[in-house]
C-alpha positions, -999 to +999 in steps of 0.1 A: +096-185-835+094-155-813+130-146-800+134-127-770+169-115-756+169-106-717+200-089-699+198-093-659+216-063-643+219-054-607+234-026-589+246-046-563+277-066-565+306-076-539+332-072-561+320-044-582+293-022-570+273-003-599+291-023-625+262-020-653+264+018-650+305+013-654+320+038-681+340+020-710+351+043-737+326+072-717+296+049-727+281+031-696+288-009-696+252-019-699+246+003-730+277-018-748+260-048-739+225-037-753+239-024-787+261-054-793+233-076-785+209-058-808+231-066-838+222-099-835+195-111-864+167-134-855+155-110-824+122-102-815+126-079-787+156-072-764+149-059-730+172-053-697+157-069-667+169-051-640+153-036-604+176-005-598+160+029-614+195+042-623+199+014-644+165+015-660+169+056-662+203+049-680+188+019-701+158+043-713+183+073-717+198+057-744+163+044-760+166+010-745+137-012-734+136-022-694+114-047-676+112-040-636+121-068-615+117-073-581+146-067-558+140-100-542+154-122-573+176-147-557+193-154-590+198-143-624+173-170-640+148-159-610+154-121-626+144-137-663+118-157-651+101-128-633+106-110-665+091-138-688+058-137-669+057-098-672+061-097-707+036-126-711+059-149-733+044-182-744+056-214-736+075-223-769+092-187-772+126-192-775+145-168-745+186-153-748+198-147-713+230-124-722+249-114-688+249-076-683+284-080-675+295-088-713+299-059-729+322-072-758+294-100-769+297-109-804+263-109-823+274-138-838+275-158-808+236-148-803+228-161-838+244-197-829+220-203-802+191-192-823+204-215-851+207-245-828+168-241-819+160-236-852+177-268-869+168-291-841+135-276-825+125-301-795+156-319-789+168-297-761+152-269-737+186-253-728+219-240-751+248-224-739+285-217-756+319-227-752+355-214-766+383-231-766+411-215-744+440-195-759+455-178-727+465-208-707+467-185-677+431-186-679+428-224-672+434-222-633+417-188-630+387-201-612+372-165-625+368-185-658+348-214-657+350-246-676+332-270-693+335-306-708+309-320-732+299-355-746+302-365-784+270-350-792+280-316-775+258-320-745+271-305-714+286-331-689+300-308-665+311-271-657+339-260-631+357-234-619+388-262-614+407-269-646+383-301-663+396-325-678+429-326-661+456-348-676+473-370-659+500-374-682+499-346-707+486-311-705+491-306-742+448-307-749+419-285-754+406-267-724+372-251-729+362-218-711+320-214-707+312-182-723+280-168-700+251-167-724+224-191-726+192-196-747+160-220-732+125-219-744+105-199-717+084-228-705+121-246-692+129-212-675+098-216-653+109-252-647+142-245-637+138-218-617+112-244-599+140-267-593+158-269-556+194-253-550+212-284-560+246-297-542+273-290-568+258-260-580+262-248-544+298-262-542+307-244-571+287-218-574+278-220-610+237-219-616+238-239-643+250-271-629+212-275-612+200-284-648+224-312-651+220-322-615+182-326-619+188-346-654+182-317-679+206-314-710+221-284-724+234-283-757+268-269-765+280-247-794+317-241-795+319-201-807+348-187-828+348-156-804+355-149-766+335-129-748+356-107-719+335-104-688+336-078-663+342-089-628+364-065-612+373-026-618+405-037-635+385-057-662+374-024-674+409-014-688+411-047-708+377-044-724+391-006-736+420-024-748+398-048-769+376-021-782+407-002-794+422-034-815+390-038-828 
């Protein structure tokens, strides 16, 4: 099975312009993501998918590979879909999507998703990861996306709100969604062609589009959290975590 890992990265961001190039311990964030993802076993190729020449120059400067996509890509998945076509991937190739703002991505988490598709070939077309929330403050933080799943580990819903909501008790596990996806190349093309979902538009969560149109998302539970960089103040948190590691 050919496995291509793609890291969508754009320069523009309303909360944090130039985020992929923000230095973390003297190294641009996109380099942290690329190098940590490269440690995962089972990858055939890894590329940064971007429309920005500054990001391209940075990635090539540290020896990484880049696929240039259109600045008109409406979402990360649209950028992934365009990269798939430019790279000429086959329908049954596996694509791993790691966000460019995850400088602490665990290579084991990537391997977990690859193993899901190897163990259960043909049973699903899309998979992602969850992590049991330890920091209780994250449960009600809308920047931390929560998820619920059925007994067979298929996603039921994703939300920025606390789910499930315990009517009589708050003593139960709540799972965070980690922004890393795996899907077949063919399914990415299917997904990108689907119209915007009503729930997707309300929550601003792209993965809900798949559920709204009847597609299954397989879930695996990761042993490690992945800190996303949403705001400039998150850089310091990453540096503290790297120092602790």
